[in-house]
ZAMARGU-4260 file (C-alpha; in steps of 0.2 Angstrom, whole numbers, plus 5000, padded with zeros to 4 digits):
<rodrens>
0) 5076/4917/4967 | 5071/4934/4973 | 5055/4936/4983 | 5048/4952/4988 | 5037/4951/5003
5) 5025/4964/5011 | 5011/4963/5023 | 4996/4971/5032 | 4990/4983/5018 | 4974/4986/5028
10) 4966/4995/5014 | 4980/5008/5012 | 4980/5009/4993 | 4992/5024/4992 | 5004/5014/5003
15) 5002/4999/4992 | 5006/5009/4976 | 5022/5016/4985 | 5028/4999/4990 | 5025/4992/4972
20) 5035/5006/4965 | 5049/5004/4978 | 5050/4985/4973 | 5051/4990/4955 | 5066/5002/4959
25) 5075/4987/4967 | 5075/4978/4950 | 5066/4963/4945 | 5059/4950/4957 | 5053/4932/4953
30) 5038/4933/4965 | 5028/4946/4975 | 5019/4940/4990 | 5007/4949/5001 | 5007/4941/5018
35) 4989/4944/5023 | 4977/4958/5029 | 4974/4965/5012 | 4959/4975/5019 | 4952/4982/5034
40) 4956/5000/5041 | 4961/5011/5026 | 4950/5018/5012 | 4954/5005/4999 | 4943/4990/4996
45) 4940/4982/4978 | 4954/4994/4971 | 4967/4986/4983 | 4962/4968/4978 | 4961/4973/4959
50) 4979/4980/4960 | 4986/4965/4969 | 4978/4953/4956 | 4984/4965/4942 | 5002/4964/4948
55) 5001/4945/4950 | 5004/4946/4969 | 5003/4930/4978 | 4990/4933/4992 | 4989/4925/5008
60) 4975/4925/5021 | 4976/4937/5036 | 4965/4938/5051 | 4957/4954/5045 | 4953/4945/5029
65) 4943/4933/5039 | 4934/4946/5049 | 4930/4955/5033 | 4920/4940/5028 | 4912/4933/5044
70) 4912/4942/5061 | 4905/4928/5071 | 4918/4915/5066 | 4932/4928/5067 | 4927/4932/5085
75) 4929/4914/5090 | 4947/4915/5083 | 4950/4932/5091 | 4945/4925/5108 | 4956/4910/5106
80) 4971/4921/5102 | 4968/4933/5116 | 4966/4918/5128 | 4983/4911/5122 | 4992/4926/5129
85) 4981/4932/5144 | 4966/4928/5154 | 4950/4936/5147 | 4939/4939/5163 | 4924/4947/5154
90) 4921/4939/5137 | 4906/4949/5134 | 4915/4965/5137 | 4930/4960/5126 | 4918/4955/5112
95) 4909/4972/5113 | 4925/4981/5112 | 4931/4971/5098 | 4915/4973/5088 | 4915/4991/5091
100) 4932/4992/5082 | 4929/4980/5067 | 4910/4980/5064 | 4909/4997/5055 | 4924/4992/5044
105) 4916/4975/5040 | 4899/4983/5036 | 4907/4996/5025 | 4918/4983/5016 | 4903/4972/5013
110) 4895/4986/5003 | 4911/4989/4993 | 4916/4971/4988 | 4908/4961/4974 | 4904/4942/4977
115) 4920/4939/4966 | 4931/4949/4978 | 4923/4940/4993 | 4926/4923/4985 | 4944/4928/4982
120) 4947/4932/5001 | 4939/4916/5006 | 4950/4906/4995 | 4967/4913/5001 | 4979/4900/5008
125) 4987/4902/5025 | 5005/4900/5019 | 5017/4899/5004 | 5034/4891/5002 | 5048/4896/4990
130) 5065/4888/4986 | 5074/4904/4988 | 5091/4897/4985 | 5097/4879/4985 | 5094/4871/5002
135) 5085/4887/5008 | 5067/4887/5009 | 5057/4903/5013 | 5040/4901/5021 | 5028/4916/5021
140) 5012/4917/5032 | 5002/4930/5041 | 5006/4924/5059 | 5011/4906/5059 | 5007/4892/5046
145) 4992/4886/5056 | 4982/4901/5059 | 4983/4920/5055 | 4977/4924/5072 | 4992/4918/5083
150) 5001/4931/5093 | 5017/4922/5097 | 5029/4932/5087 | 5044/4943/5092 | 5059/4944/5103
155) 5048/4945/5119 | 5039/4928/5115 | 5045/4914/5126 | 5056/4901/5117 | 5043/4887/5119
160) 5029/4897/5111 | 5041/4901/5096 | 5046/4883/5095 | 5028/4877/5095 | 5023/4890/5081
165) 5038/4888/5070 | 5049/4873/5076 | 5042/4860/5064 | 5041/4872/5049 | 5052/4865/5035
170) 5060/4881/5030 | 5076/4891/5035 | 5067/4908/5034 | 5050/4912/5040 | 5042/4929/5035
175) 5026/4936/5042 | 5017/4951/5047 | 5002/4953/5059 | 5010/4959/5075 | 5016/4976/5069
180) 5032/4975/5079 | 5048/4975/5070 | 5060/4961/5072 | 5072/4950/5063 | 5075/4935/5075
185) 5087/4921/5073 | 5079/4906/5082 | 5086/4888/5083 | 5093/4887/5065 | 5079/4898/5057
190) 5077/4916/5054 | 5061/4924/5059 | 5058/4940/5049 | 5044/4952/5052 | 5039/4961/5035
195) 5036/4978/5040 | 5017/4983/5038 | 5010/4998/5031 | 4993/5000/5039 | 4987/5018/5044
200) 4994/5025/5059 | 4978/5026/5069 | 4961/5017/5069 | 4950/5024/5056 | 4935/5036/5059
205) 4919/5036/5050 | 4907/5050/5045 | 4889/5048/5049 | 4884/5045/5031 | 4883/5026/5028
210) 4891/5027/5010 | 4907/5037/5015 | 4923/5028/5015 | 4933/5026/5031 | 4944/5041/5034
215) 4961/5036/5041 | 4965/5044/5058 | 4979/5056/5055 | 4992/5065/5066 | 4993/5084/5067
220) 5002/5086/5051 | 4986/5079/5042 | 4996/5066/5033 | 5001/5048/5037 | 5019/5043/5036
225) 5018/5026/5028 | 5034/5016/5032 | 5035/5000/5022 | 5048/4987/5020 | 5052/4975/5007
230) 5061/4959/5012 | 5070/4951/4997 | 5079/4935/4997 | 5093/4931/4984 | 5107/4919/4981
235) 5124/4925/4985 | 5139/4922/4974 | 5144/4905/4980 | 5162/4910/4979 | 5160/4922/4992
240) 5150/4912/5005 | 5147/4893/5004 | 5140/4892/5021 | 5127/4906/5020 | 5121/4906/5002
245) 5105/4917/5006 | 5103/4935/5011 | 5088/4944/5017 | 5088/4963/5015 | 5075/4974/5022
250) 5072/4991/5013 | 5060/5004/5018 | 5050/5017/5007 | 5039/5031/5014 | 5024/5039/5006
255) 5009/5049/5013 | 4991/5048/5009
</rodrens>
């Protein structure tokens, strides 16, 4: 089974089109999976969701998908995630800072999305599991299978935190996005794979007119280099390797918008 996984679109419709085209160039896949954070940051809104649905992409829930719907509930999750990695001495200040970043995007998205789009976001599952090859399960989630807000990912994460997040997962490969830090990490018989994200390079800026789309922050070149990766899992020829019948390849495509 070939599964193409990408994550953290964050409203980048141009990047999404580039990734889908890159996947198509790799040959047929059995399943496309978007590991959360479909919206929130780039100029895409309903068009992003419509394209994903049109291409029959399996959609998972990310933390940005949650704050696009309910800021109050999302802040409680954000605070819990922050407190899991550091002390938050001034909760009010942290709340104000967070709202300053996400409220303009949230309010703009509320104007762009239909009730059907919002219902779609609210219905998304936290994870999906695939039998990528005999005896090899692939689990895809946004952060970990229990919550899309967790911050315990990557090589710098203590082993006990990784064990708590992924140790009981019945899968040999676990793919996720969220942290925006590249890593492929063998851990206690599992392979943790960060599926490279394609969010805009900087926090969006907004014009004063309320109906304008978020404009993506850009570098001096006035373009955004959008680096994407597609993690595909496929069964090897059993005559070549009977001990490792599964490969994970990560490929990158680049576009600009």
